[in-house]
Biopython code that builds the backbone (N, CA, C, O; Angstrom):
import numpy as np
from Bio.PDB.StructureBuilder import StructureBuilder

atoms = [
    (1, "UNK", "N", (93.151, 107.280, 103.563)),
    (1, "UNK", "CA", (92.973, 108.534, 103.496)),
    (1, "UNK", "C", (92.357, 108.764, 102.288)),
    (1, "UNK", "O", (92.555, 108.140, 101.246)),
    (2, "UNK", "N", (91.590, 109.701, 102.470)),
    (2, "UNK", "CA", (90.174, 109.999, 101.560)),
    (2, "UNK", "C", (90.496, 110.058, 100.189)),
    (2, "UNK", "O", (89.757, 109.559, 99.341)),
    (3, "UNK", "N", (91.669, 110.700, 99.882)),
    (3, "UNK", "CA", (92.115, 111.353, 98.361)),
    (3, "UNK", "C", (92.714, 109.806, 97.710)),
    (3, "UNK", "O", (92.518, 109.564, 96.519)),
    (4, "UNK", "N", (93.267, 109.053, 98.375)),
    (4, "UNK", "CA", (94.211, 107.904, 98.055)),
    (4, "UNK", "C", (93.313, 106.556, 98.296)),
    (4, "UNK", "O", (93.946, 105.504, 98.208)),
    (5, "UNK", "N", (92.038, 106.469, 98.563)),
    (5, "UNK", "CA", (91.752, 105.301, 98.938)),
    (5, "UNK", "C", (91.306, 104.572, 97.661)),
    (5, "UNK", "O", (91.294, 103.346, 97.772)),
    (6, "UNK", "N", (91.043, 104.930, 96.810)),
    (6, "UNK", "CA", (90.565, 104.494, 95.475)),
    (6, "UNK", "C", (91.798, 104.225, 94.417)),
    (6, "UNK", "O", (91.575, 103.497, 93.449)),
    (7, "UNK", "N", (92.857, 104.702, 94.568)),
    (7, "UNK", "CA", (93.892, 104.808, 93.684)),
    (7, "UNK", "C", (94.409, 103.405, 93.820)),
    (7, "UNK", "O", (94.721, 102.912, 94.904)),
    (8, "UNK", "N", (94.493, 102.714, 92.524)),
    (8, "UNK", "CA", (94.913, 101.365, 92.267)),
    (8, "UNK", "C", (96.689, 101.051, 92.848)),
    (8, "UNK", "O", (97.131, 100.082, 93.465)),
    (9, "UNK", "N", (97.355, 102.229, 92.380)),
    (9, "UNK", "CA", (98.919, 101.941, 92.962)),
    (9, "UNK", "C", (99.006, 101.945, 94.409)),
    (9, "UNK", "O", (99.855, 101.220, 94.926)),
    (10, "UNK", "N", (98.172, 102.730, 95.215)),
    (10, "UNK", "CA", (98.282, 102.938, 96.363)),
    (10, "UNK", "C", (97.810, 101.761, 97.435)),
    (10, "UNK", "O", (98.463, 101.427, 98.424)),
    (11, "UNK", "N", (96.473, 101.179, 97.006)),
    (11, "UNK", "CA", (95.834, 100.214, 97.338)),
    (11, "UNK", "C", (96.660, 98.792, 97.025)),
    (11, "UNK", "O", (96.650, 98.017, 97.982)),
    (12, "UNK", "N", (97.298, 98.379, 95.962)),
    (12, "UNK", "CA", (98.098, 97.524, 95.382)),
    (12, "UNK", "C", (99.298, 97.407, 96.588)),
    (12, "UNK", "O", (99.423, 96.293, 97.096)),
    (13, "UNK", "N", (100.329, 98.676, 97.146)),
    (13, "UNK", "CA", (101.154, 98.457, 97.580)),
    (13, "UNK", "C", (101.072, 98.164, 99.288)),
    (13, "UNK", "O", (101.801, 97.515, 100.038)),
    (14, "UNK", "N", (99.638, 99.086, 99.552)),
    (14, "UNK", "CA", (99.043, 98.721, 100.859)),
    (14, "UNK", "C", (98.634, 97.537, 101.670)),
    (14, "UNK", "O", (98.924, 97.199, 102.818)),
    (15, "UNK", "N", (97.732, 96.900, 100.576)),
    (15, "UNK", "CA", (97.273, 95.615, 100.718)),
    (15, "UNK", "C", (98.624, 94.470, 100.871)),
    (15, "UNK", "O", (98.714, 93.673, 101.806)),
    (16, "UNK", "N", (99.389, 94.562, 100.009)),
    (16, "UNK", "CA", (100.780, 93.614, 100.289)),
    (16, "UNK", "C", (101.498, 94.200, 101.311)),
    (16, "UNK", "O", (102.073, 93.350, 101.991)),
    (17, "UNK", "N", (101.731, 95.650, 101.771)),
    (17, "UNK", "CA", (102.364, 96.009, 103.080)),
    (17, "UNK", "C", (101.643, 95.172, 104.304)),
    (17, "UNK", "O", (102.372, 94.613, 105.124)),
    (18, "UNK", "N", (100.325, 95.093, 104.416)),
    (18, "UNK", "CA", (99.198, 94.576, 105.500)),
    (18, "UNK", "C", (99.932, 92.902, 105.435)),
    (18, "UNK", "O", (100.496, 92.305, 106.353)),
    (19, "UNK", "N", (99.694, 92.457, 104.066)),
    (19, "UNK", "CA", (99.990, 91.177, 104.228)),
    (19, "UNK", "C", (101.139, 90.537, 104.475)),
    (19, "UNK", "O", (101.160, 89.402, 104.952)),
    (20, "UNK", "N", (102.294, 91.274, 104.141)),
    (20, "UNK", "CA", (103.629, 91.187, 104.893)),
    (20, "UNK", "C", (103.866, 91.169, 106.577)),
    (20, "UNK", "O", (104.513, 90.536, 107.411)),
    (21, "UNK", "N", (103.016, 92.158, 106.514)),
    (21, "UNK", "CA", (103.116, 92.457, 108.273)),
    (21, "UNK", "C", (102.319, 91.166, 108.989)),
    (21, "UNK", "O", (102.882, 90.591, 109.920)),
    (22, "UNK", "N", (101.184, 90.787, 108.599)),
    (22, "UNK", "CA", (100.498, 89.642, 108.895)),
    (22, "UNK", "C", (101.437, 88.386, 108.818)),
    (22, "UNK", "O", (101.330, 87.422, 109.575)),
    (23, "UNK", "N", (102.189, 88.483, 108.012)),
    (23, "UNK", "CA", (103.110, 87.260, 107.580)),
    (23, "UNK", "C", (104.357, 86.838, 109.044)),
    (23, "UNK", "O", (104.681, 85.835, 109.680)),
    (24, "UNK", "N", (104.723, 88.345, 109.009)),
    (24, "UNK", "CA", (105.428, 88.664, 110.107)),
    (24, "UNK", "C", (105.197, 88.168, 111.732)),
    (24, "UNK", "O", (105.918, 87.524, 112.495)),
    (25, "UNK", "N", (103.919, 88.746, 111.880)),
    (25, "UNK", "CA", (103.260, 88.640, 112.910)),
    (25, "UNK", "C", (103.137, 86.890, 113.056)),
    (25, "UNK", "O", (103.557, 86.436, 114.121)),
    (26, "UNK", "N", (102.634, 85.989, 112.133)),
    (26, "UNK", "CA", (102.542, 84.816, 112.416)),
    (26, "UNK", "C", (103.918, 84.449, 112.662)),
    (26, "UNK", "O", (104.129, 84.157, 113.839)),
    (27, "UNK", "N", (104.891, 84.381, 111.908)),
    (27, "UNK", "CA", (106.227, 83.759, 111.965)),
    (27, "UNK", "C", (106.827, 84.108, 113.509)),
    (27, "UNK", "O", (107.528, 83.389, 114.222)),
    (28, "UNK", "N", (106.411, 85.188, 113.720)),
    (28, "UNK", "CA", (106.952, 85.769, 115.478)),
    (28, "UNK", "C", (106.089, 84.775, 116.239)),
    (28, "UNK", "O", (106.705, 84.119, 117.079)),
    (29, "UNK", "N", (104.861, 84.543, 116.125)),
    (29, "UNK", "CA", (103.974, 83.932, 117.053)),
    (29, "UNK", "C", (104.465, 82.707, 116.985)),
    (29, "UNK", "O", (104.832, 82.258, 118.071)),
    (30, "UNK", "N", (104.609, 81.927, 115.943)),
    (30, "UNK", "CA", (105.021, 80.510, 115.584)),
    (30, "UNK", "C", (106.309, 80.180, 116.030)),
    (30, "UNK", "O", (106.523, 79.074, 116.526)),
    (31, "UNK", "N", (107.494, 81.315, 115.862)),
    (31, "UNK", "CA", (108.867, 81.071, 116.496)),
    (31, "UNK", "C", (108.610, 80.861, 118.037)),
    (31, "UNK", "O", (109.260, 80.097, 118.751)),
    (32, "UNK", "N", (107.648, 81.592, 118.404)),
    (32, "UNK", "CA", (107.808, 82.135, 120.268)),
    (32, "UNK", "C", (107.387, 80.368, 120.633)),
    (32, "UNK", "O", (108.026, 79.527, 121.266)),
    (33, "UNK", "N", (106.138, 80.286, 119.977)),
    (33, "UNK", "CA", (105.129, 79.231, 120.399)),
    (33, "UNK", "C", (106.249, 77.684, 120.521)),
    (33, "UNK", "O", (106.304, 76.993, 121.538)),
    (34, "UNK", "N", (106.989, 77.432, 119.343)),
    (34, "UNK", "CA", (107.597, 76.484, 118.969)),
    (34, "UNK", "C", (109.246, 76.328, 119.795)),
    (34, "UNK", "O", (109.860, 75.293, 120.053)),
    (35, "UNK", "N", (109.625, 77.731, 120.057)),
    (35, "UNK", "CA", (110.682, 77.862, 120.644)),
    (35, "UNK", "C", (110.731, 77.190, 122.108)),
    (35, "UNK", "O", (111.712, 76.834, 122.760)),
    (36, "UNK", "N", (109.366, 77.131, 122.414)),
    (36, "UNK", "CA", (109.314, 76.519, 123.877)),
    (36, "UNK", "C", (109.758, 74.847, 123.889)),
    (36, "UNK", "O", (110.227, 74.337, 124.907)),
    (37, "UNK", "N", (109.583, 74.217, 122.856)),
    (37, "UNK", "CA", (109.869, 72.852, 122.453)),
    (37, "UNK", "C", (111.905, 72.842, 122.491)),
    (37, "UNK", "O", (112.645, 73.588, 121.849)),
    (38, "UNK", "N", (112.202, 72.017, 123.216)),
    (38, "UNK", "CA", (113.830, 71.663, 122.995)),
    (38, "UNK", "C", (114.051, 71.375, 122.056)),
    (38, "UNK", "O", (113.256, 70.644, 121.465)),
    (39, "UNK", "N", (115.171, 71.776, 121.472)),
    (39, "UNK", "CA", (116.075, 70.860, 120.425)),
    (39, "UNK", "C", (115.540, 71.083, 118.943)),
    (39, "UNK", "O", (116.071, 71.699, 118.018)),
    (40, "UNK", "N", (114.256, 70.356, 118.995)),
    (40, "UNK", "CA", (113.426, 70.434, 117.500)),
    (40, "UNK", "C", (113.034, 71.503, 117.464)),
    (40, "UNK", "O", (113.374, 72.285, 116.576)),
    (41, "UNK", "N", (112.315, 71.773, 118.308)),
    (41, "UNK", "CA", (111.866, 73.702, 118.284)),
    (41, "UNK", "C", (112.525, 74.529, 118.185)),
    (41, "UNK", "O", (112.216, 75.572, 117.609)),
    (42, "UNK", "N", (113.840, 74.258, 118.822)),
    (42, "UNK", "CA", (115.017, 75.494, 118.496)),
    (42, "UNK", "C", (115.212, 75.425, 116.992)),
    (42, "UNK", "O", (114.995, 76.464, 116.370)),
    (43, "UNK", "N", (115.565, 74.417, 116.367)),
    (43, "UNK", "CA", (115.774, 74.279, 115.074)),
    (43, "UNK", "C", (114.737, 74.963, 114.367)),
    (43, "UNK", "O", (115.190, 75.866, 113.664)),
    (44, "UNK", "N", (113.615, 74.845, 114.326)),
    (44, "UNK", "CA", (112.185, 75.488, 113.868)),
    (44, "UNK", "C", (112.316, 76.882, 113.709)),
    (44, "UNK", "O", (112.403, 77.646, 112.747)),
    (45, "UNK", "N", (112.298, 77.023, 115.333)),
    (45, "UNK", "CA", (112.440, 78.385, 115.452)),
    (45, "UNK", "C", (113.385, 79.432, 114.707)),
    (45, "UNK", "O", (113.061, 80.543, 114.287)),
    (46, "UNK", "N", (114.631, 78.812, 114.644)),
    (46, "UNK", "CA", (115.615, 79.079, 114.149)),
    (46, "UNK", "C", (115.512, 79.285, 112.488)),
    (46, "UNK", "O", (115.934, 80.298, 111.930)),
    (47, "UNK", "N", (115.049, 78.459, 111.972)),
    (47, "UNK", "CA", (114.391, 78.562, 110.461)),
    (47, "UNK", "C", (113.364, 79.631, 110.243)),
    (47, "UNK", "O", (113.484, 80.489, 109.369)),
    (48, "UNK", "N", (112.159, 79.535, 111.223)),
    (48, "UNK", "CA", (111.403, 80.802, 111.119)),
    (48, "UNK", "C", (112.082, 81.848, 111.113)),
    (48, "UNK", "O", (111.756, 82.680, 110.265)),
    (49, "UNK", "N", (113.030, 82.120, 111.861)),
    (49, "UNK", "CA", (113.864, 83.586, 112.188)),
    (49, "UNK", "C", (114.598, 83.545, 110.736)),
    (49, "UNK", "O", (114.726, 84.658, 110.226)),
    (50, "UNK", "N", (114.973, 82.727, 110.178)),
    (50, "UNK", "CA", (115.538, 82.883, 108.776)),
    (50, "UNK", "C", (114.820, 83.395, 107.898)),
    (50, "UNK", "O", (115.250, 84.205, 107.077)),
    (51, "UNK", "N", (113.568, 82.970, 107.956)),
    (51, "UNK", "CA", (112.583, 83.042, 107.087)),
    (51, "UNK", "C", (112.077, 84.411, 107.317)),
    (51, "UNK", "O", (111.879, 84.973, 106.240)),
    (52, "UNK", "N", (111.772, 85.210, 108.433)),
    (52, "UNK", "CA", (111.574, 86.263, 108.972)),
    (52, "UNK", "C", (112.560, 87.305, 108.202)),
    (52, "UNK", "O", (111.954, 88.166, 107.563)),
    (53, "UNK", "N", (114.088, 87.373, 108.155)),
    (53, "UNK", "CA", (114.752, 87.944, 107.518)),
    (53, "UNK", "C", (114.459, 88.036, 106.075)),
    (53, "UNK", "O", (114.747, 89.113, 105.553)),
    (54, "UNK", "N", (113.884, 87.013, 105.240)),
    (54, "UNK", "CA", (113.411, 86.918, 103.927)),
    (54, "UNK", "C", (112.479, 88.115, 104.138)),
    (54, "UNK", "O", (112.784, 89.131, 103.512)),
    (55, "UNK", "N", (111.445, 88.157, 104.880)),
    (55, "UNK", "CA", (110.073, 89.089, 105.087)),
    (55, "UNK", "C", (110.799, 90.470, 104.784)),
    (55, "UNK", "O", (110.559, 91.283, 103.891)),
    (56, "UNK", "N", (111.870, 90.499, 105.907)),
    (56, "UNK", "CA", (112.376, 91.922, 105.773)),
    (56, "UNK", "C", (112.783, 92.180, 104.677)),
    (56, "UNK", "O", (112.281, 93.227, 104.265)),
    (57, "UNK", "N", (113.724, 91.548, 103.729)),
    (57, "UNK", "CA", (114.177, 91.989, 102.365)),
    (57, "UNK", "C", (113.204, 92.044, 101.733)),
    (57, "UNK", "O", (113.271, 93.038, 101.010)),
    (58, "UNK", "N", (112.149, 91.421, 101.571)),
    (58, "UNK", "CA", (110.792, 91.721, 100.745)),
    (58, "UNK", "C", (110.002, 93.297, 101.188)),
    (58, "UNK", "O", (109.495, 93.985, 100.302)),
    (59, "UNK", "N", (109.988, 93.631, 102.307)),
    (59, "UNK", "CA", (109.724, 94.410, 102.820)),
    (59, "UNK", "C", (110.537, 95.924, 102.268)),
    (59, "UNK", "O", (109.884, 96.913, 101.934)),
    (60, "UNK", "N", (112.020, 95.878, 102.250)),
    (60, "UNK", "CA", (112.652, 97.055, 101.824)),
    (60, "UNK", "C", (112.503, 97.060, 100.374)),
    (60, "UNK", "O", (112.352, 98.085, 99.710)),
    (61, "UNK", "N", (112.558, 95.736, 99.855)),
    (61, "UNK", "CA", (112.084, 95.569, 98.112)),
    (61, "UNK", "C", (110.781, 96.193, 97.631)),
    (61, "UNK", "O", (110.523, 96.756, 96.567)),
    (62, "UNK", "N", (110.053, 95.949, 98.667)),
    (62, "UNK", "CA", (108.566, 96.604, 98.243)),
    (62, "UNK", "C", (108.511, 98.379, 98.119)),
    (62, "UNK", "O", (107.821, 99.134, 97.435)),
    (63, "UNK", "N", (109.657, 98.618, 99.191)),
    (63, "UNK", "CA", (109.459, 99.983, 99.632)),
    (63, "UNK", "C", (110.140, 100.676, 98.514)),
    (63, "UNK", "O", (109.642, 101.620, 97.900)),
    (64, "UNK", "N", (111.298, 100.163, 98.282)),
    (64, "UNK", "CA", (112.170, 100.629, 96.923)),
    (64, "UNK", "C", (111.448, 100.850, 96.008)),
    (64, "UNK", "O", (111.388, 102.023, 95.641)),
    (65, "UNK", "N", (110.494, 99.665, 95.173)),
    (65, "UNK", "CA", (109.908, 99.902, 94.189)),
    (65, "UNK", "C", (108.445, 100.385, 94.021)),
    (65, "UNK", "O", (107.778, 100.444, 92.988)),
    (66, "UNK", "N", (108.060, 100.763, 95.474)),
    (66, "UNK", "CA", (107.006, 101.733, 95.575)),
    (66, "UNK", "C", (107.294, 103.428, 95.444)),
    (66, "UNK", "O", (106.506, 104.283, 95.040)),
    (67, "UNK", "N", (108.456, 103.573, 95.846)),
    (67, "UNK", "CA", (108.940, 104.914, 95.859)),
    (67, "UNK", "C", (109.454, 105.350, 94.468)),
    (67, "UNK", "O", (109.575, 106.516, 94.093)),
    (68, "UNK", "N", (109.793, 104.016, 93.621)),
    (68, "UNK", "CA", (110.214, 104.398, 92.107)),
    (68, "UNK", "C", (108.851, 104.416, 91.536)),
    (68, "UNK", "O", (108.921, 104.861, 90.390)),
    (69, "UNK", "N", (107.816, 104.157, 91.820)),
    (69, "UNK", "CA", (106.526, 104.456, 90.968)),
    (69, "UNK", "C", (106.150, 102.993, 90.433)),
    (69, "UNK", "O", (105.230, 103.025, 89.616)),
    (70, "UNK", "N", (106.626, 101.791, 90.695)),
    (70, "UNK", "CA", (106.561, 100.470, 90.167)),
    (70, "UNK", "C", (105.581, 99.800, 90.686)),
    (70, "UNK", "O", (105.565, 99.609, 91.902)),
    (71, "UNK", "N", (104.489, 99.275, 89.791)),
    (71, "UNK", "CA", (103.694, 97.945, 90.555)),
    (71, "UNK", "C", (104.434, 96.781, 90.452)),
    (71, "UNK", "O", (104.762, 96.239, 89.396)),
    (72, "UNK", "N", (104.729, 96.353, 91.747)),
    (72, "UNK", "CA", (105.606, 95.384, 91.824)),
    (72, "UNK", "C", (104.870, 94.016, 92.561)),
    (72, "UNK", "O", (104.374, 94.118, 93.683)),
    (73, "UNK", "N", (104.863, 93.063, 91.996)),
    (73, "UNK", "CA", (104.051, 91.827, 93.006)),
    (73, "UNK", "C", (105.231, 91.072, 93.660)),
    (73, "UNK", "O", (106.320, 90.687, 93.235)),
    (74, "UNK", "N", (104.629, 91.010, 94.802)),
    (74, "UNK", "CA", (106.043, 90.279, 96.011)),
    (74, "UNK", "C", (105.313, 88.568, 95.593)),
    (74, "UNK", "O", (104.170, 88.130, 95.462)),
    (75, "UNK", "N", (106.637, 88.023, 95.500)),
    (75, "UNK", "CA", (106.326, 86.520, 95.241)),
    (75, "UNK", "C", (105.794, 86.087, 96.283)),
    (75, "UNK", "O", (105.978, 86.471, 97.438)),
    (76, "UNK", "N", (104.859, 84.963, 95.751)),
    (76, "UNK", "CA", (104.042, 84.308, 97.041)),
    (76, "UNK", "C", (102.809, 84.953, 97.332)),
    (76, "UNK", "O", (101.663, 84.586, 97.069)),
    (77, "UNK", "N", (103.333, 86.253, 98.077)),
    (77, "UNK", "CA", (102.404, 87.122, 98.892)),
    (77, "UNK", "C", (101.237, 87.679, 98.086)),
    (77, "UNK", "O", (100.070, 87.659, 98.478)),
    (78, "UNK", "N", (101.718, 88.250, 96.755)),
    (78, "UNK", "CA", (100.922, 88.729, 95.863)),
    (78, "UNK", "C", (99.671, 87.853, 95.597)),
    (78, "UNK", "O", (98.580, 88.423, 95.552)),
    (79, "UNK", "N", (99.757, 86.231, 95.381)),
    (79, "UNK", "CA", (98.967, 85.526, 94.918)),
    (79, "UNK", "C", (97.973, 85.450, 96.332)),
    (79, "UNK", "O", (96.752, 85.582, 96.237)),
    (80, "UNK", "N", (98.436, 85.297, 97.218)),
    (80, "UNK", "CA", (97.349, 85.536, 98.648)),
    (80, "UNK", "C", (96.512, 86.653, 98.407)),
    (80, "UNK", "O", (95.314, 86.443, 98.221)),
    (81, "UNK", "N", (96.888, 87.629, 98.385)),
    (81, "UNK", "CA", (96.316, 89.095, 98.523)),
    (81, "UNK", "C", (95.735, 89.424, 97.886)),
    (81, "UNK", "O", (94.790, 90.017, 98.407)),
    (82, "UNK", "N", (95.698, 89.386, 96.262)),
    (82, "UNK", "CA", (95.273, 89.825, 95.344)),
    (82, "UNK", "C", (93.770, 90.225, 95.036)),
    (82, "UNK", "O", (93.418, 91.102, 94.247)),
    (83, "UNK", "N", (92.837, 89.304, 95.917)),
    (83, "UNK", "CA", (91.938, 89.212, 95.720)),
    (83, "UNK", "C", (91.380, 90.529, 96.672)),
    (83, "UNK", "O", (90.271, 91.058, 96.583)),
    (84, "UNK", "N", (92.261, 90.817, 97.414)),
    (84, "UNK", "CA", (91.854, 92.089, 98.203)),
    (84, "UNK", "C", (92.073, 93.500, 97.351)),
    (84, "UNK", "O", (91.736, 94.564, 97.871)),
    (85, "UNK", "N", (92.582, 93.468, 96.182)),
    (85, "UNK", "CA", (93.456, 94.611, 95.805)),
    (85, "UNK", "C", (91.877, 94.897, 94.718)),
    (85, "UNK", "O", (91.818, 95.864, 93.958)),
]
sb = StructureBuilder()
sb.init_structure("model")
sb.init_model(0)
sb.init_chain("A")
sb.init_seg("    ")
for serial, (resi, resn, name, xyz) in enumerate(atoms, 1):
    if name == "N":
        sb.init_residue(resn, " ", resi, " ")
    sb.init_atom(name, np.array(xyz, "f"), 0.0, 1.0, " ", f" {name:<3s}", serial, name[0])
structure = sb.get_structure()
């Protein structure tokens, strides 16, 4: 959106949200592909599913911090996406 595209706060949280979404897509596709393999694949898919719950928690925490007006850096994810901010 034109009036907000150059604001650092908005860009900071938007890029982190896109990175979080991409991680969720990768986890979902990975769990689907690995889930085809019996036993070991199912265990790995279960672990990926648990990691997806962690992504959901990060998304909630990021939304709360953004609504409070804080510049919050998500662990691990911020290190990956900081070059785009």
